[in-house]
C-alpha positions as CSV (number, residue, x, y, z in Angstrom):
1,M,135.1,98.3,123.2
2,G,134.3,95.1,121.6
3,A,134.6,92.7,124.6
4,Q,133.8,89.0,123.8
5,G,132.2,86.6,126.3
6,G,134.6,83.8,127.3
7,G,133.7,80.3,126.2
8,R,131.1,81.3,123.5
9,T,131.4,81.2,119.8
10,R,132.6,84.7,118.6
11,M,130.5,86.6,116.1
12,T,132.3,88.2,113.3
13,W,132.4,92.0,113.4
14,Q,130.2,92.0,110.3
15,Q,127.5,90.0,112.2
16,R,127.8,92.4,115.2
17,C,127.3,95.4,112.9
18,V,124.0,93.9,111.7
19,V,122.9,93.2,115.3
20,F,123.8,96.8,116.2
21,L,121.5,98.1,113.5
22,C,118.4,95.9,113.9
23,L,118.4,94.4,117.4
24,L,117.8,90.7,118.0
25,L,114.6,89.5,116.3
26,A,112.6,86.4,117.1
27,P,111.3,83.9,114.4
28,P,108.1,84.9,112.9
29,L,104.8,82.9,113.0
30,A,101.6,84.7,111.8
31,W,98.8,84.6,109.3
32,P,99.3,86.7,106.2
33,V,98.0,90.2,106.0
34,R,96.9,92.1,102.9
35,A,96.4,95.9,102.5
36,A,93.0,95.3,100.9
37,D,91.9,93.5,104.2
38,M,93.2,96.3,106.4
39,K,91.0,98.7,108.4
40,E,94.2,100.5,109.3
41,L,97.9,100.3,108.7
42,R,99.4,99.2,112.0
43,V,103.0,100.4,112.4
44,C,105.5,99.1,115.0
45,A,107.6,102.0,116.3
46,D,109.7,103.4,119.1
47,P,107.8,106.1,121.1
48,D,110.9,108.2,121.8
49,N,113.6,107.8,119.2
50,L,114.0,110.9,117.1
51,P,114.9,111.5,114.4
52,F,113.3,108.2,113.5
53,S,110.0,108.1,115.4
54,N,108.2,109.4,118.4
55,Q,104.6,109.5,119.8
56,Q,104.3,113.1,118.6
57,L,104.9,111.7,115.0
58,Q,107.8,114.1,114.5
59,G,110.3,111.5,113.1
60,F,111.1,110.9,109.5
61,E,109.8,107.3,109.8
62,N,106.5,108.7,111.1
63,H,106.1,110.7,107.9
64,I,107.1,107.8,105.6
65,A,104.6,105.6,107.4
66,A,101.9,108.3,106.8
67,L,102.8,108.3,103.1
68,V,102.5,104.5,102.9
69,A,99.1,104.6,104.7
70,R,97.8,107.3,102.3
71,E,98.9,105.4,99.3
72,L,97.3,102.2,100.6
73,G,94.1,104.1,101.1
74,T,93.8,103.4,104.9
75,S,94.2,105.1,108.2
76,I,97.3,104.5,110.5
77,S,97.7,103.3,114.0
78,Y,100.8,102.6,116.1
79,T,102.0,100.0,118.5
80,W,104.6,101.7,120.7
81,Q,107.5,99.8,122.2
82,P,111.1,100.9,122.8
83,Q,113.5,99.4,120.2
84,R,115.4,97.2,122.5
85,R,115.9,93.4,122.8
86,G,112.6,91.7,122.0
87,F,111.2,94.6,120.0
88,V,110.1,92.6,117.0
89,R,109.1,89.6,119.1
90,G,106.7,91.8,121.2
91,T,105.3,93.8,118.3
92,L,105.4,92.4,114.7
93,N,105.7,88.8,115.6
94,A,103.0,89.1,118.3
95,E,100.6,90.4,115.6
96,R,100.1,93.7,117.4
97,C,101.2,95.5,114.3
98,D,102.1,94.8,110.7
99,L,104.9,97.0,109.4
100,I,108.3,98.2,110.6
101,I,109.4,101.3,108.7
102,G,113.2,100.8,109.0
103,V,115.2,97.4,109.0
104,P,118.5,96.6,107.4
105,T,118.1,95.1,104.0
106,G,118.8,91.4,104.1
107,Y,118.0,90.8,107.8
108,D,116.6,87.2,107.5
109,L,114.3,87.0,110.5
110,V,111.7,89.4,108.9
111,L,110.5,89.6,105.4
112,W,112.2,92.7,104.1
113,T,111.1,94.8,101.2
114,K,113.2,96.3,98.4
115,P,115.5,99.0,99.9
116,Y,114.1,102.6,100.0
117,Y,117.4,104.3,101.0
118,R,121.1,103.7,101.3
119,S,123.2,105.6,103.9
120,T,126.6,105.6,105.5
121,F,128.4,106.4,108.7
122,V,129.6,110.0,108.9
123,V,132.2,112.1,110.7
124,V,130.9,115.0,112.6
125,S,133.3,117.7,113.7
126,R,133.5,121.5,114.4
127,K,133.8,123.5,111.2
128,E,136.5,125.6,112.7
129,R,138.8,122.6,113.0
130,G,138.9,122.0,109.3
131,L,139.1,118.2,109.8
132,H,138.5,116.0,106.7
133,I,138.5,112.4,107.8
134,A,137.8,110.4,104.7
135,S,138.4,106.9,106.0
136,L,138.4,104.9,109.3
137,D,142.0,104.0,108.4
138,D,143.1,107.7,108.5
139,P,146.2,107.8,110.8
140,G,145.1,111.2,112.0
141,L,142.3,109.6,114.1
142,K,144.8,108.4,116.5
143,Q,145.4,112.0,117.7
144,L,141.7,112.7,118.1
145,R,139.2,112.1,120.9
146,I,136.5,110.1,119.0
147,G,132.8,109.6,120.1
148,V,131.1,106.5,118.8
149,H,128.1,104.5,119.7
150,Q,129.1,101.4,121.7
151,N,129.3,98.2,119.6
152,S,128.6,100.1,116.5
153,P,130.5,99.3,113.3
154,A,132.8,102.4,113.9
155,D,133.4,101.2,117.5
156,I,134.4,97.7,116.3
157,I,136.5,98.8,113.4
158,L,138.5,101.4,115.5
159,G,138.8,98.9,118.3
160,N,140.3,96.3,115.9
161,Q,142.9,99.0,114.9
162,G,144.0,99.4,118.5
163,M,142.2,102.7,119.1
164,V,140.7,102.3,122.6
165,H,142.0,105.0,125.0
166,N,141.0,107.8,122.6
167,V,137.6,106.5,121.9
168,V,134.5,107.6,124.0
169,G,131.6,105.1,123.9
170,Y,128.0,106.4,123.9
171,S,125.0,104.2,124.6
172,I,122.3,103.7,121.9
173,W,119.8,103.2,124.7
174,Y,118.2,106.6,125.6
175,D,116.3,107.6,128.7
176,G,115.5,111.2,127.5
177,K,117.3,112.7,130.4
178,E,120.9,111.7,131.1
179,R,121.0,109.9,127.8
180,Y,119.4,111.3,124.7
181,A,119.9,110.9,120.9
182,G,121.5,114.3,120.3
183,E,124.1,114.0,123.1
184,I,127.0,112.8,121.0
185,V,126.5,115.7,118.5
186,E,126.2,118.2,121.2
187,D,129.4,117.0,122.7
188,V,131.2,117.6,119.5
189,A,129.8,121.2,119.4
190,A,130.9,121.8,123.0
191,G,134.4,120.5,122.4
192,K,134.1,117.6,124.7
193,I,135.1,115.2,121.9
194,D,136.9,116.1,118.6
195,V,134.8,114.1,116.3
196,A,131.8,111.7,116.3
197,I,131.8,108.8,113.9
198,V,128.3,107.7,113.8
199,W,125.4,106.2,111.7
200,G,124.3,109.2,109.5
201,P,120.5,108.9,109.7
202,A,120.7,109.0,113.5
203,V,122.6,112.2,113.8
204,G,121.9,114.3,110.5
205,Y,118.8,115.8,112.2
206,F,120.8,117.1,115.2
207,V,123.7,118.3,113.0
208,Q,121.2,120.4,111.0
209,Q,120.2,122.2,114.3
210,Q,123.9,123.2,114.8
211,S,124.8,123.7,111.1
212,A,126.6,127.0,111.8
213,V,129.0,125.2,114.1
214,L,129.2,121.6,112.9
215,A,130.2,119.8,109.7
216,M,129.0,116.3,108.7
217,E,130.9,114.4,106.1
218,P,130.3,110.8,104.9
219,I,133.0,108.2,105.1
220,A,134.0,108.6,101.6
221,V,136.7,105.9,101.3
222,P,135.0,102.5,101.8
223,R,136.8,99.5,103.4
224,P,137.2,96.3,101.6
225,D,133.8,95.2,102.8
226,D,131.6,98.2,101.8
227,G,129.0,97.0,104.3
228,S,131.3,98.1,107.2
229,T,130.1,101.7,106.8
230,V,127.4,101.7,104.2
231,Y,123.9,100.0,104.6
232,T,120.7,99.8,102.7
233,I,117.4,100.1,104.6
234,S,114.1,98.4,103.8
235,M,110.7,98.0,105.5
236,G,109.9,94.8,107.4
237,V,106.8,92.6,107.5
238,R,106.2,89.1,108.8
239,E,107.5,86.1,106.9
240,A,103.9,85.0,105.9
241,D,103.0,88.5,104.5
242,E,104.4,88.2,100.9
243,P,101.3,89.8,99.4
244,F,101.5,92.8,101.8
245,K,105.2,93.1,101.1
246,A,104.5,93.3,97.4
247,Q,102.0,96.2,98.0
248,V,104.4,98.1,100.2
249,E,107.1,97.7,97.5
250,E,104.7,99.3,95.0
251,V,104.4,102.2,97.3
252,I,108.2,102.6,97.6
253,S,108.6,102.4,93.8
254,K,105.9,105.0,93.2
255,K,106.7,107.4,96.0
256,Q,110.6,107.1,95.9
257,G,110.9,110.9,95.1
258,E,108.7,111.9,98.1
259,I,110.5,109.5,100.4
260,R,113.7,111.0,99.4
261,Q,112.5,114.5,100.1
262,I,111.5,113.3,103.6
263,L,114.9,111.8,104.3
264,E,116.8,114.9,103.0
265,K,114.6,117.2,105.1
266,Y,115.8,115.4,108.2
267,G,119.5,115.5,107.1
268,V,119.8,111.7,106.3
269,P,123.0,111.3,104.1
270,L,122.0,109.4,101.0
271,V,124.6,107.6,98.9
272,A,124.3,106.1,95.5
273,D,124.5,102.3,94.8
274,K,128.2,102.4,94.3
275,G,129.1,104.4,97.4
276,P,129.3,108.0,98.5
């Protein structure tokens, strides 16, 4: 829970939140790309990371990538690499692909497009419990066994409030066997933990599969820094690819309604510009 390395400059928890969402990226160096020059749209993606993407093209980012390719009038191909340390360095910045479908808006080591959705952390609980946790400052949380993803904003915020012994950390690195994306949601359904406080886009898909048992509610009361639980998501290209970025943004503007339908189909909680 939030351990800091001795002797090194400490990151603020806001900085750590951004690192959690987008991994560590390497500085870009590449020639510009334009959709008009493309024989295919080359997408950088994780091969086993539902509900975002997989090699069977079952994730919502796969569907959004297909929509972008269709609008650009080109075919699509993928460069697959697990989204861990060095993902962008080994894919986008190595010029093996040209577009990442989901990056936090404002991450300054890629050229990010205008946002195409805004989402929030959520509380997942069993419906029969009737729990309604509106804020990470809710005193009732101290009486609950809480599941979080390690080093996520929820983990950091709860740790700063002294909640350690009642918090269960789950890895964001999945092996498909002992660790898998839906594990934290299944543990709520099974009663192993009381609630999960997690990034909504990562779990809405799995909550839908157990909708008879589980409730998912957004963190409705923001903290002083709204970015602690609410983030906007963009697409990412290389720094040199300004013309390509503009073309992708045209697609985002033109197809915002269809993008929203895809996100809603996968249970992604969407929030307005001023909060849930």
